FIVOMAR-700158 format. One line per field, with one value per atom (N, C-alpha, C): residue number from 1; residue in three letters; chain; atom name; x negated, y negated, z negated. Coordinates in steps of 0.2 Angstrom, whole numbers, always signed. Example, Ala and Ser with C-alpha at 12.3 -4.5 7.8 and 13.67 -1.06 7.14 Angstrom:
n	c(1 | 1 | 1 | 2 | 2 | 2) .
res	c(ALA | ALA | ALA | SER | SER | SER) .
chain	c(A | A | A | A | A | A) .
atom	c(N | CA | C | N | CA | C) .
east	c(-66 | -62 | -66 | -64 | -68 | -64) .
north	c(+28 | +22 | +16 | +11 | +5 | +0) .
up	c(-39 | -39 | -39 | -35 | -36 | -39) .
***
This chain:
n	c(1 | 1 | 1 | 2 | 2 | 2 | 3 | 3 | 3 | 4 | 4 | 4 | 5 | 5 | 5 | 6 | 6 | 6 | 7 | 7 | 7 | 8 | 8 | 8 | 9 | 9 | 9 | 10 | 10 | 10 | 11 | 11 | 11 | 12 | 12 | 12 | 13 | 13 | 13 | 14 | 14 | 14 | 15 | 15 | 15 | 16 | 16 | 16 | 17 | 17 | 17 | 18 | 18 | 18 | 19 | 19 | 19 | 20 | 20 | 20 | 21 | 21 | 21 | 22 | 22 | 22 | 23 | 23 | 23 | 24 | 24 | 24 | 25 | 25 | 25 | 26 | 26 | 26 | 27 | 27 | 27 | 28 | 28 | 28 | 29 | 29 | 29 | 30 | 30 | 30 | 31 | 31 | 31 | 32 | 32 | 32 | 33 | 33 | 33 | 34 | 34 | 34 | 35 | 35 | 35 | 36 | 36 | 36 | 37 | 37 | 37 | 38 | 38 | 38 | 39 | 39 | 39 | 40 | 40 | 40 | 41 | 41 | 41 | 42 | 42 | 42 | 43 | 43 | 43 | 44 | 44 | 44 | 45 | 45 | 45 | 46 | 46 | 46 | 47 | 47 | 47 | 48 | 48 | 48 | 49 | 49 | 49 | 50 | 50 | 50 | 51 | 51 | 51 | 52 | 52 | 52 | 53 | 53 | 53 | 54 | 54 | 54 | 55 | 55 | 55 | 56 | 56 | 56 | 57 | 57 | 57 | 58 | 58 | 58 | 59 | 59 | 59 | 60 | 60 | 60 | 61 | 61 | 61 | 62 | 62 | 62 | 63 | 63 | 63 | 64 | 64 | 64 | 65 | 65 | 65 | 66 | 66 | 66 | 67 | 67 | 67 | 68 | 68 | 68 | 69 | 69 | 69 | 70 | 70 | 70 | 71 | 71 | 71 | 72 | 72 | 72 | 73 | 73 | 73 | 74 | 74 | 74 | 75 | 75 | 75 | 76 | 76 | 76 | 77 | 77 | 77 | 78 | 78 | 78 | 79 | 79 | 79 | 80 | 80 | 80 | 81 | 81 | 81 | 82 | 82 | 82 | 83 | 83 | 83 | 84 | 84 | 84 | 85 | 85 | 85 | 86 | 86 | 86 | 87 | 87 | 87 | 88 | 88 | 88 | 89 | 89 | 89 | 90 | 90 | 90 | 91 | 91 | 91 | 92 | 92 | 92 | 93 | 93 | 93 | 94 | 94 | 94 | 95 | 95 | 95 | 96 | 96 | 96 | 97 | 97 | 97 | 98 | 98 | 98 | 99 | 99 | 99 | 100 | 100 | 100 | 101 | 101 | 101 | 102 | 102 | 102 | 103 | 103 | 103 | 104 | 104 | 104 | 105 | 105 | 105 | 106 | 106 | 106 | 107 | 107 | 107 | 108 | 108 | 108 | 109 | 109 | 109 | 110 | 110 | 110 | 111 | 111 | 111 | 112 | 112 | 112 | 113 | 113 | 113 | 114 | 114 | 114 | 115 | 115 | 115 | 116 | 116 | 116 | 117 | 117 | 117 | 118 | 118 | 118 | 119 | 119 | 119 | 120 | 120 | 120 | 121 | 121 | 121 | 122 | 122 | 122 | 123 | 123 | 123 | 124 | 124 | 124 | 125 | 125 | 125 | 126 | 126 | 126 | 127 | 127 | 127 | 128 | 128 | 128 | 129 | 129 | 129 | 130 | 130 | 130 | 131 | 131 | 131 | 132 | 132 | 132 | 133 | 133 | 133 | 134 | 134 | 134 | 135 | 135 | 135 | 136 | 136 | 136 | 137 | 137 | 137 | 138 | 138 | 138 | 139 | 139 | 139 | 140 | 140 | 140 | 141 | 141 | 141 | 142 | 142 | 142 | 143 | 143 | 143 | 144 | 144 | 144 | 145 | 145 | 145 | 146 | 146 | 146 | 147 | 147 | 147 | 148 | 148 | 148 | 149 | 149 | 149 | 150 | 150 | 150 | 151 | 151 | 151 | 152 | 152 | 152 | 153 | 153 | 153 | 154 | 154 | 154 | 155 | 155 | 155 | 156 | 156 | 156 | 157 | 157 | 157 | 158 | 158 | 158 | 159 | 159 | 159 | 160 | 160 | 160 | 161 | 161 | 161 | 162 | 162 | 162 | 163 | 163 | 163 | 164 | 164 | 164 | 165 | 165 | 165 | 166 | 166 | 166 | 167 | 167 | 167 | 168 | 168 | 168 | 169 | 169 | 169 | 170 | 170 | 170 | 171 | 171 | 171 | 172 | 172 | 172 | 173 | 173 | 173 | 174 | 174 | 174 | 175 | 175 | 175 | 176 | 176 | 176 | 177 | 177 | 177 | 178 | 178 | 178 | 179 | 179 | 179 | 180 | 180 | 180 | 181 | 181 | 181 | 182 | 182 | 182 | 183 | 183 | 183 | 184 | 184 | 184 | 185 | 185 | 185 | 186 | 186 | 186 | 187 | 187 | 187 | 188 | 188 | 188) .
res	c(MET | MET | MET | THR | THR | THR | ILE | ILE | ILE | ASP | ASP | ASP | GLU | GLU | GLU | GLN | GLN | GLN | VAL | VAL | VAL | LEU | LEU | LEU | LYS | LYS | LYS | GLU | GLU | GLU | GLN | GLN | GLN | TRP | TRP | TRP | LYS | LYS | LYS | GLU | GLU | GLU | LEU | LEU | LEU | CYS | CYS | CYS | THR | THR | THR | THR | THR | THR | LEU | LEU | LEU | GLN | GLN | GLN | ASN | ASN | ASN | ARG | ARG | ARG | PHE | PHE | PHE | GLU | GLU | GLU | ASP | ASP | ASP | ASN | ASN | ASN | MET | MET | MET | ASN | ASN | ASN | ARG | ARG | ARG | HIS | HIS | HIS | ALA | ALA | ALA | ASP | ASP | ASP | LEU | LEU | LEU | SER | SER | SER | TRP | TRP | TRP | GLU | GLU | GLU | SER | SER | SER | VAL | VAL | VAL | LEU | LEU | LEU | GLU | GLU | GLU | LYS | LYS | LYS | LEU | LEU | LEU | GLU | GLU | GLU | SER | SER | SER | THR | THR | THR | GLU | GLU | GLU | LEU | LEU | LEU | GLU | GLU | GLU | LYS | LYS | LYS | ARG | ARG | ARG | TRP | TRP | TRP | SER | SER | SER | LEU | LEU | LEU | TYR | TYR | TYR | GLN | GLN | GLN | MET | MET | MET | GLU | GLU | GLU | GLU | GLU | GLU | THR | THR | THR | GLY | GLY | GLY | GLY | GLY | GLY | GLU | GLU | GLU | PRO | PRO | PRO | ASP | ASP | ASP | VAL | VAL | VAL | VAL | VAL | VAL | GLY | GLY | GLY | TYR | TYR | TYR | ASP | ASP | ASP | LYS | LYS | LYS | GLU | GLU | GLU | THR | THR | THR | ASN | ASN | ASN | GLN | GLN | GLN | PHE | PHE | PHE | VAL | VAL | VAL | PHE | PHE | PHE | PHE | PHE | PHE | ASP | ASP | ASP | CYS | CYS | CYS | SER | SER | SER | PRO | PRO | PRO | GLU | GLU | GLU | SER | SER | SER | PRO | PRO | PRO | ASP | ASP | ASP | GLY | GLY | GLY | ARG | ARG | ARG | ARG | ARG | ARG | SER | SER | SER | VAL | VAL | VAL | CYS | CYS | CYS | TYR | TYR | TYR | ASP | ASP | ASP | ARG | ARG | ARG | GLU | GLU | GLU | GLY | GLY | GLY | LEU | LEU | LEU | GLU | GLU | GLU | SER | SER | SER | ARG | ARG | ARG | LYS | LYS | LYS | LYS | LYS | LYS | HIS | HIS | HIS | LYS | LYS | LYS | PRO | PRO | PRO | ASP | ASP | ASP | ASN | ASN | ASN | THR | THR | THR | ALA | ALA | ALA | VAL | VAL | VAL | ASP | ASP | ASP | MET | MET | MET | ALA | ALA | ALA | ASN | ASN | ASN | GLU | GLU | GLU | MET | MET | MET | GLY | GLY | GLY | ILE | ILE | ILE | ASP | ASP | ASP | LEU | LEU | LEU | LEU | LEU | LEU | THR | THR | THR | GLU | GLU | GLU | GLU | GLU | GLU | GLU | GLU | GLU | TYR | TYR | TYR | GLN | GLN | GLN | LYS | LYS | LYS | LEU | LEU | LEU | GLN | GLN | GLN | GLN | GLN | GLN | LEU | LEU | LEU | GLY | GLY | GLY | GLU | GLU | GLU | PHE | PHE | PHE | ASP | ASP | ASP | THR | THR | THR | LYS | LYS | LYS | THR | THR | THR | SER | SER | SER | SER | SER | SER | TRP | TRP | TRP | LEU | LEU | LEU | ASN | ASN | ASN | THR | THR | THR | PRO | PRO | PRO | THR | THR | THR | GLU | GLU | GLU | VAL | VAL | VAL | ARG | ARG | ARG | GLU | GLU | GLU | LEU | LEU | LEU | GLY | GLY | GLY | GLY | GLY | GLY | ALA | ALA | ALA | ILE | ILE | ILE | PHE | PHE | PHE | GLY | GLY | GLY | ASP | ASP | ASP | PHE | PHE | PHE | ARG | ARG | ARG | PHE | PHE | PHE | GLY | GLY | GLY | ARG | ARG | ARG | VAL | VAL | VAL | PHE | PHE | PHE | VAL | VAL | VAL | TYR | TYR | TYR | HIS | HIS | HIS | ASN | ASN | ASN | GLY | GLY | GLY | ALA | ALA | ALA | GLN | GLN | GLN | SER | SER | SER | TYR | TYR | TYR | TYR | TYR | TYR | GLY | GLY | GLY | ALA | ALA | ALA | ARG | ARG | ARG | GLY | GLY | GLY | PHE | PHE | PHE | ARG | ARG | ARG | GLY | GLY | GLY | VAL | VAL | VAL | LEU | LEU | LEU | LYS | LYS | LYS | ILE | ILE | ILE) .
chain	c(A | A | A | A | A | A | A | A | A | A | A | A | A | A | A | A | A | A | A | A | A | A | A | A | A | A | A | A | A | A | A | A | A | A | A | A | A | A | A | A | A | A | A | A | A | A | A | A | A | A | A | A | A | A | A | A | A | A | A | A | A | A | A | A | A | A | A | A | A | A | A | A | A | A | A | A | A | A | A | A | A | A | A | A | A | A | A | A | A | A | A | A | A | A | A | A | A | A | A | A | A | A | A | A | A | A | A | A | A | A | A | A | A | A | A | A | A | A | A | A | A | A | A | A | A | A | A | A | A | A | A | A | A | A | A | A | A | A | A | A | A | A | A | A | A | A | A | A | A | A | A | A | A | A | A | A | A | A | A | A | A | A | A | A | A | A | A | A | A | A | A | A | A | A | A | A | A | A | A | A | A | A | A | A | A | A | A | A | A | A | A | A | A | A | A | A | A | A | A | A | A | A | A | A | A | A | A | A | A | A | A | A | A | A | A | A | A | A | A | A | A | A | A | A | A | A | A | A | A | A | A | A | A | A | A | A | A | A | A | A | A | A | A | A | A | A | A | A | A | A | A | A | A | A | A | A | A | A | A | A | A | A | A | A | A | A | A | A | A | A | A | A | A | A | A | A | A | A | A | A | A | A | A | A | A | A | A | A | A | A | A | A | A | A | A | A | A | A | A | A | A | A | A | A | A | A | A | A | A | A | A | A | A | A | A | A | A | A | A | A | A | A | A | A | A | A | A | A | A | A | A | A | A | A | A | A | A | A | A | A | A | A | A | A | A | A | A | A | A | A | A | A | A | A | A | A | A | A | A | A | A | A | A | A | A | A | A | A | A | A | A | A | A | A | A | A | A | A | A | A | A | A | A | A | A | A | A | A | A | A | A | A | A | A | A | A | A | A | A | A | A | A | A | A | A | A | A | A | A | A | A | A | A | A | A | A | A | A | A | A | A | A | A | A | A | A | A | A | A | A | A | A | A | A | A | A | A | A | A | A | A | A | A | A | A | A | A | A | A | A | A | A | A | A | A | A | A | A | A | A | A | A | A | A | A | A | A | A | A | A | A | A | A | A | A | A | A | A | A | A | A | A | A | A | A | A | A | A | A | A | A | A | A | A | A | A | A | A | A | A | A | A | A | A | A | A | A | A | A | A | A | A | A | A | A | A | A | A | A | A | A | A | A | A | A | A | A | A | A | A | A | A | A | A | A | A | A | A | A | A | A | A | A | A | A | A | A | A | A | A | A | A | A | A | A | A | A | A | A | A | A | A | A | A) .
atom	c(N | CA | C | N | CA | C | N | CA | C | N | CA | C | N | CA | C | N | CA | C | N | CA | C | N | CA | C | N | CA | C | N | CA | C | N | CA | C | N | CA | C | N | CA | C | N | CA | C | N | CA | C | N | CA | C | N | CA | C | N | CA | C | N | CA | C | N | CA | C | N | CA | C | N | CA | C | N | CA | C | N | CA | C | N | CA | C | N | CA | C | N | CA | C | N | CA | C | N | CA | C | N | CA | C | N | CA | C | N | CA | C | N | CA | C | N | CA | C | N | CA | C | N | CA | C | N | CA | C | N | CA | C | N | CA | C | N | CA | C | N | CA | C | N | CA | C | N | CA | C | N | CA | C | N | CA | C | N | CA | C | N | CA | C | N | CA | C | N | CA | C | N | CA | C | N | CA | C | N | CA | C | N | CA | C | N | CA | C | N | CA | C | N | CA | C | N | CA | C | N | CA | C | N | CA | C | N | CA | C | N | CA | C | N | CA | C | N | CA | C | N | CA | C | N | CA | C | N | CA | C | N | CA | C | N | CA | C | N | CA | C | N | CA | C | N | CA | C | N | CA | C | N | CA | C | N | CA | C | N | CA | C | N | CA | C | N | CA | C | N | CA | C | N | CA | C | N | CA | C | N | CA | C | N | CA | C | N | CA | C | N | CA | C | N | CA | C | N | CA | C | N | CA | C | N | CA | C | N | CA | C | N | CA | C | N | CA | C | N | CA | C | N | CA | C | N | CA | C | N | CA | C | N | CA | C | N | CA | C | N | CA | C | N | CA | C | N | CA | C | N | CA | C | N | CA | C | N | CA | C | N | CA | C | N | CA | C | N | CA | C | N | CA | C | N | CA | C | N | CA | C | N | CA | C | N | CA | C | N | CA | C | N | CA | C | N | CA | C | N | CA | C | N | CA | C | N | CA | C | N | CA | C | N | CA | C | N | CA | C | N | CA | C | N | CA | C | N | CA | C | N | CA | C | N | CA | C | N | CA | C | N | CA | C | N | CA | C | N | CA | C | N | CA | C | N | CA | C | N | CA | C | N | CA | C | N | CA | C | N | CA | C | N | CA | C | N | CA | C | N | CA | C | N | CA | C | N | CA | C | N | CA | C | N | CA | C | N | CA | C | N | CA | C | N | CA | C | N | CA | C | N | CA | C | N | CA | C | N | CA | C | N | CA | C | N | CA | C | N | CA | C | N | CA | C | N | CA | C | N | CA | C | N | CA | C | N | CA | C | N | CA | C | N | CA | C | N | CA | C | N | CA | C | N | CA | C | N | CA | C | N | CA | C | N | CA | C | N | CA | C | N | CA | C | N | CA | C | N | CA | C | N | CA | C | N | CA | C | N | CA | C | N | CA | C | N | CA | C | N | CA | C | N | CA | C | N | CA | C | N | CA | C | N | CA | C | N | CA | C | N | CA | C | N | CA | C | N | CA | C | N | CA | C | N | CA | C | N | CA | C | N | CA | C | N | CA | C) .
east	c(+264 | +259 | +255 | +256 | +254 | +247 | +242 | +235 | +233 | +231 | +231 | +222 | +217 | +211 | +208 | +209 | +206 | +209 | +215 | +216 | +212 | +210 | +209 | +201 | +197 | +191 | +188 | +193 | +193 | +193 | +199 | +197 | +195 | +192 | +188 | +183 | +179 | +175 | +178 | +182 | +186 | +190 | +192 | +196 | +191 | +185 | +178 | +177 | +177 | +175 | +180 | +186 | +192 | +191 | +191 | +191 | +185 | +179 | +172 | +174 | +177 | +180 | +183 | +190 | +194 | +189 | +186 | +184 | +179 | +175 | +170 | +173 | +180 | +184 | +188 | +187 | +193 | +190 | +182 | +180 | +182 | +187 | +190 | +193 | +195 | +199 | +195 | +188 | +183 | +177 | +175 | +169 | +163 | +164 | +158 | +157 | +160 | +159 | +155 | +152 | +149 | +151 | +151 | +155 | +151 | +143 | +141 | +142 | +145 | +146 | +152 | +157 | +164 | +163 | +160 | +159 | +155 | +152 | +148 | +153 | +158 | +163 | +169 | +169 | +176 | +171 | +166 | +162 | +161 | +162 | +161 | +168 | +174 | +180 | +185 | +188 | +192 | +196 | +197 | +202 | +209 | +211 | +218 | +219 | +213 | +213 | +210 | +209 | +206 | +211 | +215 | +221 | +227 | +228 | +230 | +230 | +223 | +221 | +223 | +222 | +222 | +230 | +235 | +242 | +243 | +241 | +243 | +239 | +235 | +233 | +239 | +238 | +243 | +250 | +252 | +260 | +261 | +255 | +254 | +253 | +250 | +248 | +241 | +239 | +232 | +228 | +227 | +223 | +217 | +215 | +210 | +208 | +202 | +199 | +200 | +205 | +205 | +204 | +199 | +196 | +194 | +190 | +186 | +186 | +189 | +192 | +186 | +182 | +175 | +177 | +183 | +184 | +183 | +188 | +189 | +184 | +179 | +175 | +179 | +184 | +187 | +190 | +189 | +191 | +197 | +202 | +209 | +211 | +214 | +217 | +224 | +225 | +233 | +234 | +239 | +242 | +241 | +238 | +236 | +239 | +243 | +247 | +252 | +250 | +255 | +260 | +264 | +271 | +271 | +278 | +279 | +277 | +274 | +271 | +277 | +276 | +282 | +283 | +279 | +281 | +284 | +286 | +288 | +295 | +299 | +303 | +310 | +316 | +324 | +324 | +323 | +323 | +326 | +329 | +333 | +327 | +328 | +322 | +320 | +325 | +323 | +329 | +328 | +334 | +339 | +340 | +347 | +350 | +346 | +350 | +352 | +348 | +349 | +357 | +355 | +361 | +368 | +367 | +374 | +376 | +374 | +377 | +381 | +388 | +393 | +392 | +389 | +388 | +382 | +380 | +374 | +368 | +367 | +359 | +354 | +349 | +343 | +340 | +335 | +330 | +327 | +324 | +322 | +321 | +316 | +317 | +308 | +307 | +303 | +298 | +301 | +298 | +295 | +300 | +299 | +293 | +293 | +286 | +280 | +280 | +274 | +272 | +277 | +275 | +272 | +275 | +271 | +266 | +264 | +257 | +252 | +255 | +249 | +249 | +252 | +251 | +257 | +256 | +261 | +264 | +269 | +272 | +270 | +267 | +265 | +270 | +268 | +272 | +272 | +276 | +277 | +272 | +266 | +261 | +256 | +256 | +252 | +251 | +259 | +262 | +260 | +261 | +259 | +250 | +248 | +239 | +240 | +243 | +241 | +243 | +248 | +250 | +246 | +241 | +234 | +230 | +230 | +225 | +227 | +233 | +235 | +244 | +245 | +253 | +256 | +260 | +261 | +269 | +273 | +280 | +283 | +281 | +285 | +291 | +291 | +297 | +301 | +296 | +299 | +300 | +301 | +301 | +298 | +297 | +293 | +297 | +300 | +302 | +295 | +297 | +292 | +293 | +289 | +289 | +295 | +300 | +305 | +305 | +304 | +305 | +312 | +310 | +316 | +321 | +322 | +329 | +332 | +328 | +332 | +334 | +332 | +334 | +340 | +340 | +346 | +352 | +351 | +358 | +359 | +355 | +357 | +354 | +348 | +346 | +338 | +336 | +328 | +325 | +319 | +316 | +312 | +312 | +308 | +306 | +299 | +296 | +296 | +295 | +294 | +291 | +289 | +285 | +288 | +293 | +297 | +296 | +296 | +296 | +290 | +285 | +277 | +276 | +281 | +282 | +283 | +281 | +284 | +289 | +293 | +300 | +301 | +303 | +305 | +312 | +316 | +322 | +323 | +330 | +334 | +340 | +340 | +345 | +348 | +353 | +355 | +350 | +349 | +345 | +346 | +352 | +355 | +354 | +352 | +353 | +347 | +348 | +342 | +343 | +336 | +337 | +330 | +332 | +327 | +320 | +321 | +314 | +311 | +314 | +312 | +308 | +301 | +298 | +297 | +289 | +286 | +279 | +275 | +269 | +265 | +259 | +256 | +250 | +248 | +240 | +239 | +231 | +229 | +221 | +219 | +214 | +208 | +204 | +198 | +190) .
north	c(-409 | -415 | -414 | -419 | -419 | -424 | -421 | -425 | -427 | -434 | -435 | -436 | -433 | -432 | -438 | -441 | -446 | -451 | -454 | -459 | -459 | -454 | -453 | -454 | -453 | -451 | -461 | -463 | -470 | -476 | -472 | -477 | -475 | -470 | -468 | -474 | -475 | -479 | -485 | -489 | -493 | -492 | -486 | -485 | -484 | -481 | -481 | -487 | -493 | -499 | -502 | -501 | -503 | -501 | -494 | -490 | -493 | -493 | -496 | -502 | -509 | -512 | -513 | -510 | -509 | -505 | -499 | -498 | -504 | -507 | -511 | -518 | -518 | -525 | -522 | -515 | -513 | -508 | -510 | -505 | -503 | -507 | -504 | -499 | -496 | -490 | -483 | -486 | -480 | -482 | -485 | -487 | -482 | -476 | -471 | -469 | -469 | -466 | -471 | -469 | -472 | -472 | -478 | -475 | -472 | -471 | -467 | -459 | -457 | -450 | -449 | -455 | -455 | -453 | -457 | -457 | -451 | -448 | -441 | -436 | -436 | -432 | -432 | -438 | -440 | -437 | -439 | -437 | -429 | -423 | -418 | -415 | -419 | -416 | -413 | -410 | -407 | -412 | -411 | -416 | -417 | -414 | -415 | -419 | -421 | -424 | -430 | -431 | -439 | -441 | -437 | -439 | -441 | -438 | -439 | -446 | -448 | -452 | -458 | -457 | -462 | -465 | -460 | -461 | -463 | -463 | -467 | -475 | -477 | -483 | -486 | -483 | -484 | -485 | -483 | -485 | -490 | -493 | -497 | -497 | -491 | -487 | -490 | -492 | -495 | -491 | -484 | -479 | -481 | -480 | -480 | -475 | -473 | -468 | -471 | -465 | -469 | -463 | -457 | -454 | -446 | -443 | -437 | -430 | -426 | -419 | -414 | -414 | -409 | -403 | -401 | -394 | -391 | -394 | -394 | -398 | -401 | -406 | -410 | -413 | -418 | -424 | -430 | -435 | -438 | -442 | -443 | -449 | -449 | -456 | -457 | -463 | -466 | -470 | -471 | -479 | -483 | -488 | -494 | -499 | -500 | -508 | -511 | -517 | -520 | -518 | -517 | -515 | -508 | -505 | -498 | -499 | -494 | -495 | -497 | -504 | -505 | -501 | -496 | -491 | -487 | -486 | -479 | -480 | -486 | -488 | -487 | -487 | -486 | -479 | -474 | -467 | -464 | -459 | -453 | -450 | -447 | -444 | -438 | -434 | -427 | -425 | -420 | -417 | -416 | -412 | -411 | -416 | -421 | -429 | -433 | -432 | -436 | -433 | -425 | -423 | -422 | -425 | -425 | -432 | -436 | -443 | -442 | -445 | -446 | -450 | -457 | -463 | -465 | -469 | -472 | -470 | -465 | -461 | -463 | -464 | -467 | -462 | -466 | -462 | -455 | -455 | -450 | -449 | -447 | -445 | -444 | -447 | -447 | -440 | -436 | -428 | -426 | -426 | -424 | -430 | -435 | -440 | -438 | -437 | -435 | -429 | -424 | -418 | -419 | -423 | -424 | -427 | -432 | -435 | -430 | -425 | -420 | -424 | -426 | -430 | -426 | -429 | -427 | -435 | -433 | -439 | -439 | -446 | -446 | -443 | -440 | -437 | -443 | -442 | -447 | -449 | -443 | -444 | -449 | -446 | -451 | -457 | -459 | -465 | -469 | -465 | -469 | -471 | -467 | -468 | -474 | -474 | -480 | -486 | -487 | -492 | -496 | -491 | -494 | -497 | -496 | -497 | -505 | -507 | -515 | -516 | -519 | -520 | -519 | -513 | -510 | -511 | -511 | -512 | -516 | -522 | -528 | -531 | -529 | -531 | -525 | -519 | -514 | -508 | -501 | -494 | -490 | -485 | -479 | -474 | -469 | -462 | -458 | -453 | -450 | -444 | -438 | -430 | -429 | -427 | -426 | -418 | -418 | -410 | -407 | -400 | -395 | -397 | -396 | -397 | -403 | -410 | -415 | -414 | -413 | -411 | -405 | -401 | -396 | -400 | -404 | -408 | -414 | -414 | -419 | -427 | -427 | -433 | -433 | -439 | -440 | -444 | -445 | -451 | -455 | -462 | -467 | -471 | -475 | -479 | -486 | -492 | -499 | -501 | -507 | -511 | -517 | -518 | -525 | -528 | -534 | -535 | -533 | -533 | -532 | -522 | -520 | -513 | -507 | -501 | -497 | -493 | -494 | -489 | -482 | -477 | -471 | -469 | -469 | -470 | -465 | -465 | -459 | -462 | -459 | -461 | -454 | -454 | -448 | -448 | -441 | -440 | -442 | -443 | -447 | -455 | -457 | -465 | -467 | -473 | -475 | -484 | -489 | -496 | -497 | -504 | -507 | -507 | -508 | -509 | -504 | -498 | -492 | -489 | -486 | -481 | -475 | -474 | -469 | -470 | -468 | -469 | -461 | -459 | -453 | -452 | -447 | -443 | -439 | -441 | -436 | -433 | -427 | -425 | -423 | -426 | -424 | -421) .
up	c(+885 | +885 | +891 | +895 | +902 | +901 | +902 | +903 | +909 | +910 | +916 | +915 | +918 | +916 | +920 | +927 | +929 | +925 | +923 | +919 | +911 | +909 | +903 | +903 | +909 | +911 | +910 | +915 | +916 | +909 | +906 | +900 | +894 | +893 | +888 | +886 | +890 | +887 | +884 | +886 | +885 | +879 | +877 | +871 | +866 | +866 | +862 | +859 | +865 | +861 | +857 | +858 | +855 | +846 | +849 | +842 | +838 | +839 | +838 | +834 | +838 | +834 | +829 | +829 | +824 | +819 | +821 | +815 | +810 | +815 | +809 | +807 | +809 | +808 | +800 | +800 | +794 | +791 | +786 | +784 | +778 | +775 | +767 | +770 | +777 | +777 | +778 | +778 | +778 | +776 | +770 | +768 | +769 | +768 | +769 | +772 | +780 | +785 | +789 | +794 | +800 | +806 | +810 | +817 | +821 | +821 | +823 | +823 | +818 | +817 | +818 | +819 | +821 | +829 | +832 | +840 | +841 | +838 | +841 | +840 | +835 | +835 | +843 | +842 | +849 | +854 | +856 | +862 | +862 | +857 | +857 | +856 | +856 | +855 | +861 | +861 | +867 | +870 | +876 | +881 | +877 | +874 | +872 | +868 | +862 | +856 | +859 | +864 | +866 | +869 | +873 | +876 | +871 | +865 | +860 | +857 | +856 | +853 | +858 | +864 | +870 | +869 | +869 | +869 | +862 | +856 | +851 | +852 | +856 | +858 | +861 | +867 | +873 | +870 | +863 | +863 | +858 | +857 | +851 | +843 | +843 | +837 | +834 | +838 | +834 | +829 | +832 | +828 | +825 | +818 | +815 | +810 | +808 | +804 | +797 | +793 | +786 | +782 | +785 | +779 | +783 | +780 | +782 | +779 | +782 | +778 | +778 | +772 | +772 | +774 | +773 | +771 | +781 | +785 | +792 | +796 | +792 | +797 | +803 | +800 | +804 | +801 | +807 | +804 | +804 | +800 | +800 | +803 | +808 | +812 | +809 | +808 | +806 | +810 | +813 | +815 | +811 | +814 | +809 | +811 | +815 | +819 | +812 | +812 | +807 | +805 | +811 | +811 | +814 | +813 | +818 | +826 | +827 | +835 | +839 | +843 | +849 | +852 | +855 | +861 | +857 | +851 | +849 | +845 | +846 | +843 | +846 | +843 | +844 | +848 | +841 | +844 | +836 | +838 | +833 | +830 | +823 | +820 | +825 | +828 | +831 | +836 | +841 | +844 | +843 | +836 | +834 | +832 | +830 | +828 | +833 | +839 | +846 | +848 | +850 | +852 | +849 | +841 | +838 | +839 | +841 | +845 | +850 | +847 | +854 | +858 | +857 | +860 | +859 | +864 | +864 | +860 | +864 | +863 | +865 | +861 | +865 | +868 | +872 | +876 | +873 | +867 | +864 | +856 | +855 | +848 | +844 | +838 | +836 | +836 | +835 | +834 | +842 | +845 | +854 | +856 | +854 | +857 | +853 | +846 | +843 | +846 | +847 | +850 | +858 | +860 | +868 | +867 | +863 | +862 | +857 | +856 | +852 | +845 | +842 | +835 | +831 | +824 | +819 | +816 | +814 | +811 | +803 | +801 | +794 | +789 | +783 | +779 | +773 | +768 | +764 | +760 | +758 | +755 | +758 | +765 | +769 | +772 | +770 | +772 | +765 | +762 | +753 | +752 | +758 | +757 | +761 | +768 | +771 | +768 | +765 | +762 | +756 | +753 | +750 | +754 | +760 | +764 | +767 | +766 | +769 | +766 | +769 | +772 | +778 | +778 | +784 | +784 | +789 | +790 | +786 | +787 | +783 | +787 | +793 | +797 | +801 | +801 | +804 | +798 | +799 | +796 | +801 | +797 | +802 | +799 | +803 | +803 | +800 | +795 | +790 | +793 | +792 | +792 | +787 | +788 | +782 | +780 | +774 | +770 | +773 | +774 | +777 | +772 | +768 | +762 | +764 | +765 | +767 | +775 | +778 | +785 | +786 | +783 | +783 | +781 | +777 | +775 | +780 | +784 | +790 | +790 | +785 | +783 | +787 | +786 | +788 | +784 | +782 | +778 | +782 | +779 | +783 | +778 | +779 | +774 | +777 | +771 | +775 | +767 | +770 | +763 | +763 | +756 | +755 | +748 | +748 | +741 | +737 | +741 | +737 | +734 | +737 | +736 | +742 | +741 | +746 | +744 | +750 | +750 | +754 | +752 | +757 | +754 | +760 | +759 | +766 | +767 | +771 | +775 | +780 | +785 | +788 | +791 | +796 | +800 | +803 | +808 | +815 | +815 | +822 | +822 | +817 | +817 | +821 | +824 | +827 | +826 | +826 | +826 | +829 | +832 | +837 | +833 | +825 | +821 | +818 | +821 | +817 | +822 | +822 | +824 | +821 | +823 | +819 | +820 | +814 | +814 | +814 | +816 | +818 | +816 | +814 | +812 | +817 | +818 | +822 | +820 | +819 | +816 | +820 | +821 | +825 | +822) .
***
């Protein structure tokens, strides 16, 4: 992860305003939390976490607070864009999947991009929680953090929302589609 401190300093106030507006417009995602407590935490957090949040926004994720972990004293941010973030689509699941392709290799992978951004892919459980907050991925799909036993067999899982319900399914980790990206989680 390369942090451009100057860019972040210039964009931080704008990002905080965007996050505040999104927070206030979507209180169903965090009814028991206040923006003041979130902002206080953001202002005191390390530069790397701020950069990760900035990257989530810049790649179209529309991050928002979806919870608070009392044990770790951290706010939980998910990508809450209606569709899989457009700046993170057309990617294989991981490097092994990418390298196994013989032709038409995409430029990147979901796992590599998430690592570069300093975020984690949503797990299946986190994706189900996200879908309880609205309808997401009605036209797209999102790679999810794949259990080791599935990945060892060459597969990877993804989720979407169709026909009034959430589906979690599988593909080969080497596959990629223009409408499939990934959603991330960041704890601050």
